[in-house]
C-alpha positions as CSV (number, residue, x, y, z in Angstrom):
1,M,33.7,-48.8,-48.2
2,K,36.8,-47.0,-49.2
3,L,36.4,-48.2,-52.8
4,R,32.8,-46.5,-52.6
5,N,34.2,-43.6,-50.9
6,I,36.8,-43.0,-54.1
7,T,34.4,-43.8,-56.5
8,L,31.6,-41.4,-55.1
9,I,34.5,-38.4,-55.0
10,S,36.0,-39.4,-58.5
11,T,32.6,-39.0,-60.0
12,I,31.7,-35.8,-58.4
13,L,35.0,-34.4,-59.2
14,A,34.4,-35.6,-62.9
15,V,30.9,-33.9,-62.8
16,V,32.4,-30.6,-61.6
17,L,35.0,-30.5,-64.3
18,M,32.5,-32.1,-67.1
19,S,30.0,-29.4,-66.2
20,G,32.3,-26.6,-67.7
21,C,32.0,-28.3,-71.2
22,S,28.6,-26.4,-71.9
23,T,30.3,-23.2,-71.2
24,K,33.3,-24.0,-73.4
25,R,31.6,-25.1,-76.3
26,D,30.7,-21.4,-77.6
27,K,34.6,-20.2,-77.7
28,Y,34.8,-22.5,-80.5
29,L,32.7,-20.2,-82.4
30,L,34.1,-17.4,-84.0
31,F,32.4,-13.9,-84.5
32,Q,30.3,-14.0,-81.2
33,D,31.1,-10.4,-79.9
34,P,27.9,-9.3,-78.1
35,H,29.1,-5.7,-78.0
36,H,29.8,-5.6,-81.5
37,Q,26.6,-4.5,-83.8
38,I,26.7,-6.6,-87.1
39,T,24.5,-6.0,-89.7
40,N,22.5,-9.4,-90.7
41,Q,21.1,-8.6,-94.0
42,T,19.4,-11.2,-96.4
43,E,20.1,-9.1,-99.4
44,S,23.0,-6.7,-98.9
45,Q,24.4,-3.7,-101.0
46,F,26.6,-6.0,-102.6
47,A,23.7,-8.6,-103.9
48,T,22.0,-5.4,-105.3
49,S,24.7,-4.4,-107.2
50,S,25.1,-7.6,-108.9
51,Q,21.4,-8.5,-109.7
52,R,22.0,-5.2,-111.5
53,G,24.6,-6.5,-113.2
54,V,26.4,-3.3,-112.4
55,Y,29.1,-4.6,-109.7
56,E,32.9,-4.2,-110.9
57,Y,35.8,-4.8,-108.3
58,K,37.8,-1.6,-107.9
59,I,41.3,-1.8,-107.9
60,V,42.9,-1.5,-103.7
61,P,46.4,-0.8,-102.4
62,N,48.1,-4.4,-102.2
63,N,46.6,-5.5,-105.3
64,R,49.0,-7.2,-107.8
65,L,48.2,-6.1,-111.5
66,S,48.8,-7.8,-114.7
67,I,49.6,-4.8,-117.5
68,L,50.1,-6.1,-120.7
69,V,51.0,-3.4,-123.4
70,Y,50.0,-4.9,-126.8
71,N,53.1,-5.0,-129.1
72,H,55.5,-3.4,-126.5
73,P,56.1,-6.3,-124.0
74,E,59.1,-4.0,-122.7
75,L,56.5,-1.8,-121.1
76,S,54.5,-5.0,-119.9
77,T,54.7,-6.2,-116.4
78,R,57.9,-8.4,-116.3
79,D,56.3,-11.8,-115.9
80,V,52.7,-11.5,-117.5
81,R,53.5,-14.4,-119.3
82,A,55.3,-16.4,-117.2
83,Q,52.9,-18.3,-115.3
84,V,55.3,-19.9,-113.0
85,A,55.5,-17.5,-110.3
86,P,52.9,-17.6,-107.3
87,R,50.0,-15.3,-108.3
88,D,50.8,-13.1,-105.4
89,E,54.4,-12.4,-106.8
90,R,53.3,-11.8,-110.3
91,G,52.8,-8.4,-112.0
92,V,53.2,-5.1,-110.1
93,L,52.2,-4.0,-106.8
94,V,49.9,-1.1,-105.8
95,A,51.4,1.1,-103.4
96,R,49.8,2.1,-100.0
97,D,49.1,5.2,-101.8
98,G,47.3,3.7,-104.6
99,T,49.7,4.4,-107.1
100,V,51.9,2.1,-109.7
101,D,55.5,2.6,-111.0
102,L,55.5,2.2,-114.8
103,P,58.1,2.2,-117.5
104,L,57.9,5.5,-119.4
105,L,54.8,6.6,-117.6
106,G,56.3,6.9,-114.0
107,V,53.8,6.9,-111.2
108,V,50.0,6.7,-111.8
109,R,47.1,6.6,-109.5
110,V,44.8,3.8,-110.2
111,A,43.3,2.9,-106.7
112,G,39.7,3.5,-107.1
113,L,39.4,2.3,-110.7
114,T,38.1,-0.6,-112.1
115,A,40.2,-3.1,-114.3
116,R,38.5,-1.4,-117.5
117,E,39.0,2.5,-116.2
118,A,42.5,1.6,-115.5
119,S,43.2,0.1,-119.2
120,N,41.3,3.2,-120.8
121,L,43.5,5.4,-118.4
122,L,46.9,3.8,-119.1
123,S,46.3,3.4,-122.9
124,K,45.6,7.2,-123.0
125,E,48.8,7.9,-121.1
126,Y,50.7,5.6,-123.5
127,A,49.4,7.3,-126.5
128,K,51.5,10.4,-125.9
129,Y,54.7,8.2,-126.5
130,I,53.8,5.4,-128.6
131,R,51.3,4.6,-131.6
132,N,48.0,2.5,-131.4
133,S,48.8,1.8,-127.6
134,H,46.6,-0.5,-126.1
135,V,46.8,-1.6,-122.5
136,N,45.0,-4.6,-120.6
137,V,44.8,-4.4,-116.8
138,E,44.1,-7.5,-114.8
139,V,43.9,-7.6,-111.0
140,L,45.6,-10.7,-110.1
141,N,45.0,-11.2,-106.6
142,K,41.4,-10.8,-105.8
143,R,40.6,-13.8,-103.4
144,V,38.0,-14.9,-100.9
145,F,38.9,-16.4,-97.5
146,V,37.3,-19.7,-96.5
147,I,37.9,-20.8,-92.8
148,G,36.3,-23.2,-90.1
149,E,34.9,-26.8,-90.7
150,V,36.5,-27.2,-94.2
151,R,39.1,-29.5,-95.4
152,R,41.3,-27.3,-96.8
153,P,40.5,-23.6,-94.8
154,G,42.6,-20.7,-96.5
155,K,42.6,-18.1,-99.2
156,V,40.5,-19.4,-102.6
157,D,41.3,-17.1,-105.8
158,I,38.7,-15.3,-107.7
159,I,39.6,-15.1,-111.4
160,E,36.5,-12.8,-112.6
161,D,34.8,-10.1,-110.2
162,T,32.8,-12.4,-108.3
163,S,32.5,-15.9,-107.4
164,N,30.1,-18.7,-105.8
165,L,29.6,-20.3,-102.2
166,L,29.6,-23.5,-103.6
167,E,32.5,-23.0,-105.7
168,A,34.6,-21.8,-102.7
169,L,33.6,-24.4,-100.7
170,A,34.8,-27.1,-103.4
171,N,38.4,-25.5,-103.7
172,A,38.4,-25.6,-100.0
173,G,38.0,-29.3,-100.2
174,D,34.2,-29.3,-99.4
175,M,32.7,-29.1,-95.5
176,T,33.9,-32.0,-92.7
177,D,31.7,-34.2,-91.3
178,F,31.3,-31.6,-88.1
179,A,30.4,-28.7,-90.4
180,E,26.8,-26.6,-89.4
181,R,25.5,-26.7,-92.9
182,N,22.4,-24.9,-92.0
183,S,24.4,-21.7,-90.9
184,I,27.0,-20.9,-93.0
185,K,28.3,-17.1,-92.5
186,I,29.4,-14.7,-95.1
187,I,31.1,-11.8,-93.9
188,R,31.7,-8.6,-95.9
189,G,31.9,-5.1,-95.7
190,T,33.8,-3.3,-93.3
191,M,35.8,-3.7,-89.8
192,E,33.3,-1.0,-88.4
193,K,30.2,-1.9,-90.1
194,P,30.6,-5.5,-91.0
195,I,27.7,-7.3,-92.9
196,V,26.8,-11.0,-92.0
197,E,24.8,-13.1,-94.3
198,T,23.7,-16.6,-93.1
199,V,23.0,-19.6,-95.8
200,D,21.3,-22.5,-94.9
201,L,22.4,-25.0,-97.5
202,T,20.2,-27.7,-96.1
203,K,17.1,-26.1,-98.0
204,I,17.0,-26.0,-101.6
205,T,15.8,-22.2,-101.5
206,A,19.5,-21.5,-100.3
207,L,20.6,-22.1,-104.3
208,N,19.6,-18.3,-105.4
209,P,22.4,-16.2,-107.0
210,A,22.1,-13.3,-105.2
211,K,22.5,-15.3,-101.7
212,L,25.6,-17.6,-102.9
213,T,27.4,-14.7,-104.6
214,L,31.0,-14.0,-103.2
215,Y,33.0,-10.8,-103.6
216,P,36.9,-10.2,-103.4
217,N,37.8,-10.0,-99.5
218,D,34.7,-11.8,-98.3
219,V,35.0,-14.1,-95.4
220,V,33.1,-17.8,-95.3
221,Y,32.9,-19.2,-91.8
222,V,31.7,-22.5,-91.7
223,Q,30.6,-23.2,-88.0
224,P,31.6,-26.4,-85.9
225,N,28.2,-28.2,-85.3
226,A,27.2,-29.1,-81.7
227,E,28.7,-32.4,-81.8
228,R,32.4,-31.0,-82.7
229,R,31.8,-28.4,-80.3
230,K,31.0,-30.6,-77.5
231,N,33.9,-33.2,-78.5
232,L,36.5,-30.3,-78.4
233,S,35.4,-29.5,-75.0
234,I,35.6,-32.9,-73.7
235,A,39.1,-33.2,-75.2
236,E,40.0,-30.2,-73.4
237,T,38.5,-31.5,-70.0
238,L,40.0,-35.2,-70.1
239,P,43.7,-34.2,-69.1
240,G,42.2,-32.7,-66.0
241,I,40.2,-35.6,-65.2
242,D,43.0,-38.0,-65.7
243,I,45.1,-35.5,-63.2
244,V,42.5,-36.1,-60.8
245,G,42.2,-39.7,-61.1
246,R,46.0,-40.1,-60.3
247,V,45.8,-38.0,-57.2
248,L,42.8,-39.9,-55.8
249,S,44.9,-43.1,-56.5
250,T,47.8,-42.0,-54.6
251,L,45.4,-40.2,-51.8
252,F,43.5,-43.5,-50.9
253,T,45.6,-46.7,-52.1
254,G,49.1,-45.5,-51.3
255,K,50.4,-48.0,-53.5
256,Q,52.5,-45.2,-55.5
257,L,53.7,-44.0,-52.0
258,T,54.7,-47.2,-50.6
259,N,54.7,-49.7,-53.3
260,T,54.2,-53.0,-51.2
261,R,51.2,-52.3,-48.9
262,V,47.8,-50.8,-49.2
263,F,47.6,-47.6,-47.5
264,D,45.5,-47.2,-44.4
265,I,44.2,-43.7,-43.4
266,N,43.2,-44.8,-40.0
267,S,46.5,-46.6,-39.1
268,Y,48.4,-43.0,-39.9
269,Q,46.1,-40.8,-38.1
270,D,46.6,-43.1,-35.0
271,Y,50.3,-42.9,-35.3
272,I,50.1,-39.0,-35.5
273,G,48.2,-38.8,-32.5
274,R,50.7,-40.8,-30.4
């Protein structure tokens, strides 16, 4: 009878603890704030620009620029040819005010320009001091961010102005077995007006360049599937179940209290009543 009561109470407590699992599962999903309005578009302004072939990345503060002045290595960025330093440490840093400090020219504003426009601007400026000036500007730290259910989450460098979702996933080590392959989020835009595109890689229609194109600073979020969220919530609940089991074992058997005999709660109540 006692054993039956212990089993019943243990089952009830376990059910109570496990009932919270379903409500905990959603907390493993990112970007789920219902109070924040997020634009969900199948074709964003970026995709439209890409289809027209007019998209060019514009320099922003904290970019690192490789500036090569042909035939004048003393005017070029110091480590433009030394491919040893990490990509985030090469070239010259664009300051917060959008300027760079260059030899001979001093402070020049480059933010808001494409690499080609910056090259033309610096070529004209250097022409005031040197003959046959020709400058090439390249942005070194363009990247996208891949997070979630991939094997190597983190930054993925972009060599050209745009990249591709499949390429980014491959560089991140591919998706894990627990990835939600039919609901991959691509997040871009601003903090005030983020734009979210959802890509379903289980369908052949997803192989659309406009859908798969990534732009610098895009965030790719691979959601965990339901099985993964369930496993995580169960793993979080297990320590609580283990504690309950230990308490019940102590309370009803008394083995950890007496270490010699089974604790009889009725005898204890009779002793208290004397």
